[in-house]
LONURO-636289 format. One record per residue (C-alpha): residue number from 1; residue in three letters; x, y, z. Coordinates in Angstrom, 2 decimals. Layout:
REM residues N
<pt><num>NUM</num><residuo>ALA</residuo><east>X</east><north>Y</north><up>Z</up></pt>
...
REM end
This chain:
REM residues 89
<pt><num>1</num><residuo>MET</residuo><east>146.22</east><north>23.23</north><up>-85.07</up></pt>
<pt><num>2</num><residuo>LYS</residuo><east>144.78</east><north>24.38</north><up>-88.35</up></pt>
<pt><num>3</num><residuo>GLU</residuo><east>144.56</east><north>28.49</north><up>-87.68</up></pt>
<pt><num>4</num><residuo>GLY</residuo><east>148.37</east><north>27.81</north><up>-86.62</up></pt>
<pt><num>5</num><residuo>ILE</residuo><east>147.73</east><north>28.98</north><up>-83.06</up></pt>
<pt><num>6</num><residuo>LEU</residuo><east>148.91</east><north>25.61</north><up>-81.87</up></pt>
<pt><num>7</num><residuo>ALA</residuo><east>152.20</east><north>24.04</north><up>-83.78</up></pt>
<pt><num>8</num><residuo>GLY</residuo><east>151.11</east><north>20.63</north><up>-81.88</up></pt>
<pt><num>9</num><residuo>VAL</residuo><east>149.48</east><north>18.98</north><up>-79.28</up></pt>
<pt><num>10</num><residuo>ALA</residuo><east>150.19</east><north>16.13</north><up>-76.54</up></pt>
<pt><num>11</num><residuo>LEU</residuo><east>147.20</east><north>14.42</north><up>-75.07</up></pt>
<pt><num>12</num><residuo>ASP</residuo><east>147.19</east><north>12.24</north><up>-72.49</up></pt>
<pt><num>13</num><residuo>VAL</residuo><east>143.53</east><north>11.11</north><up>-73.52</up></pt>
<pt><num>14</num><residuo>LEU</residuo><east>140.81</east><north>10.90</north><up>-76.06</up></pt>
<pt><num>15</num><residuo>GLU</residuo><east>137.08</east><north>11.47</north><up>-75.52</up></pt>
<pt><num>16</num><residuo>GLY</residuo><east>135.79</east><north>8.47</north><up>-76.64</up></pt>
<pt><num>17</num><residuo>GLU</residuo><east>139.03</east><north>6.17</north><up>-76.97</up></pt>
<pt><num>18</num><residuo>LYS</residuo><east>137.84</east><north>2.77</north><up>-76.08</up></pt>
<pt><num>19</num><residuo>GLU</residuo><east>136.18</east><north>2.80</north><up>-79.28</up></pt>
<pt><num>20</num><residuo>LEU</residuo><east>138.59</east><north>3.26</north><up>-81.38</up></pt>
<pt><num>21</num><residuo>MET</residuo><east>139.80</east><north>-0.24</north><up>-80.55</up></pt>
<pt><num>22</num><residuo>LYS</residuo><east>136.18</east><north>-1.32</north><up>-81.70</up></pt>
<pt><num>23</num><residuo>GLU</residuo><east>136.67</east><north>-0.33</north><up>-85.52</up></pt>
<pt><num>24</num><residuo>ILE</residuo><east>134.55</east><north>-3.63</north><up>-87.08</up></pt>
<pt><num>25</num><residuo>GLU</residuo><east>131.82</east><north>-3.39</north><up>-84.58</up></pt>
<pt><num>26</num><residuo>ILE</residuo><east>131.09</east><north>0.37</north><up>-86.03</up></pt>
<pt><num>27</num><residuo>LEU</residuo><east>129.29</east><north>-0.65</north><up>-88.97</up></pt>
<pt><num>28</num><residuo>THR</residuo><east>126.91</east><north>-2.39</north><up>-87.03</up></pt>
<pt><num>29</num><residuo>GLU</residuo><east>123.60</east><north>-0.37</north><up>-86.15</up></pt>
<pt><num>30</num><residuo>ASN</residuo><east>123.29</east><north>-1.23</north><up>-82.19</up></pt>
<pt><num>31</num><residuo>TYR</residuo><east>126.76</east><north>0.27</north><up>-82.18</up></pt>
<pt><num>32</num><residuo>GLN</residuo><east>125.97</east><north>3.25</north><up>-83.91</up></pt>
<pt><num>33</num><residuo>LYS</residuo><east>122.74</east><north>4.15</north><up>-81.47</up></pt>
<pt><num>34</num><residuo>SER</residuo><east>125.64</east><north>3.56</north><up>-78.31</up></pt>
<pt><num>35</num><residuo>THR</residuo><east>128.72</east><north>5.70</north><up>-79.72</up></pt>
<pt><num>36</num><residuo>ASP</residuo><east>129.24</east><north>9.44</north><up>-80.68</up></pt>
<pt><num>37</num><residuo>LEU</residuo><east>130.45</east><north>8.59</north><up>-84.54</up></pt>
<pt><num>38</num><residuo>LYS</residuo><east>131.52</east><north>12.23</north><up>-84.62</up></pt>
<pt><num>39</num><residuo>THR</residuo><east>133.98</east><north>11.88</north><up>-81.10</up></pt>
<pt><num>40</num><residuo>LEU</residuo><east>135.05</east><north>8.85</north><up>-83.44</up></pt>
<pt><num>41</num><residuo>VAL</residuo><east>136.03</east><north>10.18</north><up>-86.47</up></pt>
<pt><num>42</num><residuo>LEU</residuo><east>137.41</east><north>13.65</north><up>-85.05</up></pt>
<pt><num>43</num><residuo>ASN</residuo><east>139.84</east><north>11.01</north><up>-83.08</up></pt>
<pt><num>44</num><residuo>HIS</residuo><east>141.04</east><north>9.33</north><up>-85.67</up></pt>
<pt><num>45</num><residuo>ILE</residuo><east>141.80</east><north>12.63</north><up>-87.58</up></pt>
<pt><num>46</num><residuo>LEU</residuo><east>144.04</east><north>13.71</north><up>-84.57</up></pt>
<pt><num>47</num><residuo>LEU</residuo><east>145.96</east><north>9.99</north><up>-84.42</up></pt>
<pt><num>48</num><residuo>ASN</residuo><east>146.84</east><north>10.61</north><up>-88.02</up></pt>
<pt><num>49</num><residuo>GLN</residuo><east>148.21</east><north>14.00</north><up>-87.82</up></pt>
<pt><num>50</num><residuo>PRO</residuo><east>152.36</east><north>14.39</north><up>-87.85</up></pt>
<pt><num>51</num><residuo>ASN</residuo><east>152.23</east><north>16.72</north><up>-85.18</up></pt>
<pt><num>52</num><residuo>VAL</residuo><east>149.62</east><north>15.11</north><up>-82.55</up></pt>
<pt><num>53</num><residuo>ILE</residuo><east>151.51</east><north>12.95</north><up>-79.99</up></pt>
<pt><num>54</num><residuo>ILE</residuo><east>149.16</east><north>10.79</north><up>-78.18</up></pt>
<pt><num>55</num><residuo>THR</residuo><east>150.22</east><north>8.51</north><up>-74.80</up></pt>
<pt><num>56</num><residuo>PRO</residuo><east>148.47</east><north>5.80</north><up>-73.19</up></pt>
<pt><num>57</num><residuo>HIS</residuo><east>147.48</east><north>7.23</north><up>-70.03</up></pt>
<pt><num>58</num><residuo>ASN</residuo><east>150.86</east><north>7.71</north><up>-69.23</up></pt>
<pt><num>59</num><residuo>ALA</residuo><east>151.15</east><north>11.52</north><up>-67.92</up></pt>
<pt><num>60</num><residuo>PHE</residuo><east>150.16</east><north>10.26</north><up>-64.11</up></pt>
<pt><num>61</num><residuo>ASN</residuo><east>153.72</east><north>8.20</north><up>-64.21</up></pt>
<pt><num>62</num><residuo>THR</residuo><east>156.55</east><north>10.25</north><up>-63.49</up></pt>
<pt><num>63</num><residuo>LYS</residuo><east>158.39</east><north>10.23</north><up>-59.97</up></pt>
<pt><num>64</num><residuo>GLU</residuo><east>156.22</east><north>13.26</north><up>-59.01</up></pt>
<pt><num>65</num><residuo>ALA</residuo><east>153.10</east><north>12.24</north><up>-59.69</up></pt>
<pt><num>66</num><residuo>LEU</residuo><east>153.65</east><north>8.85</north><up>-58.26</up></pt>
<pt><num>67</num><residuo>PHE</residuo><east>154.82</east><north>10.61</north><up>-54.98</up></pt>
<pt><num>68</num><residuo>ARG</residuo><east>151.91</east><north>13.03</north><up>-54.65</up></pt>
<pt><num>69</num><residuo>ILE</residuo><east>149.74</east><north>10.14</north><up>-55.24</up></pt>
<pt><num>70</num><residuo>LEU</residuo><east>151.50</east><north>8.41</north><up>-52.23</up></pt>
<pt><num>71</num><residuo>GLU</residuo><east>151.66</east><north>11.12</north><up>-50.28</up></pt>
<pt><num>72</num><residuo>THR</residuo><east>147.52</east><north>11.71</north><up>-50.84</up></pt>
<pt><num>73</num><residuo>THR</residuo><east>147.15</east><north>7.77</north><up>-49.79</up></pt>
<pt><num>74</num><residuo>ILE</residuo><east>148.92</east><north>7.94</north><up>-46.88</up></pt>
<pt><num>75</num><residuo>LYS</residuo><east>147.11</east><north>11.44</north><up>-45.61</up></pt>
<pt><num>76</num><residuo>ASN</residuo><east>143.79</east><north>10.37</north><up>-46.57</up></pt>
<pt><num>77</num><residuo>ILE</residuo><east>144.18</east><north>6.43</north><up>-44.04</up></pt>
<pt><num>78</num><residuo>GLN</residuo><east>146.04</east><north>9.29</north><up>-41.23</up></pt>
<pt><num>79</num><residuo>ALA</residuo><east>142.77</east><north>11.22</north><up>-41.22</up></pt>
<pt><num>80</num><residuo>PHE</residuo><east>140.75</east><north>8.40</north><up>-41.46</up></pt>
<pt><num>81</num><residuo>LEU</residuo><east>142.02</east><north>6.71</north><up>-38.19</up></pt>
<pt><num>82</num><residuo>GLU</residuo><east>141.64</east><north>9.81</north><up>-36.53</up></pt>
<pt><num>83</num><residuo>GLY</residuo><east>138.21</east><north>9.69</north><up>-37.23</up></pt>
<pt><num>84</num><residuo>LYS</residuo><east>138.76</east><north>12.90</north><up>-39.89</up></pt>
<pt><num>85</num><residuo>PRO</residuo><east>138.04</east><north>11.29</north><up>-43.28</up></pt>
<pt><num>86</num><residuo>THR</residuo><east>139.06</east><north>13.37</north><up>-46.30</up></pt>
<pt><num>87</num><residuo>ASN</residuo><east>138.37</east><north>13.15</north><up>-50.27</up></pt>
<pt><num>88</num><residuo>LEU</residuo><east>135.46</east><north>11.52</north><up>-49.59</up></pt>
<pt><num>89</num><residuo>ILE</residuo><east>133.12</east><north>10.72</north><up>-52.73</up></pt>
REM end
């Protein structure tokens, strides 16, 4: 965005975003050892840009996305019942 290639961005997730809620803890030595402070600072910079929109993990919440999740779940259950489980982790 600084170079003018992008006019703005919309993001559904930020790396290390849970740390954004713990600003007071950032000042403790133990916290600094377990957190990537550079990522935290970059996230704060993004949050304060007028041309950045960040949603609270809501991008999946469309009728189409929920339908795909339901379809996949049904197919997974059917495959399991047929003895041919899919999407194994």
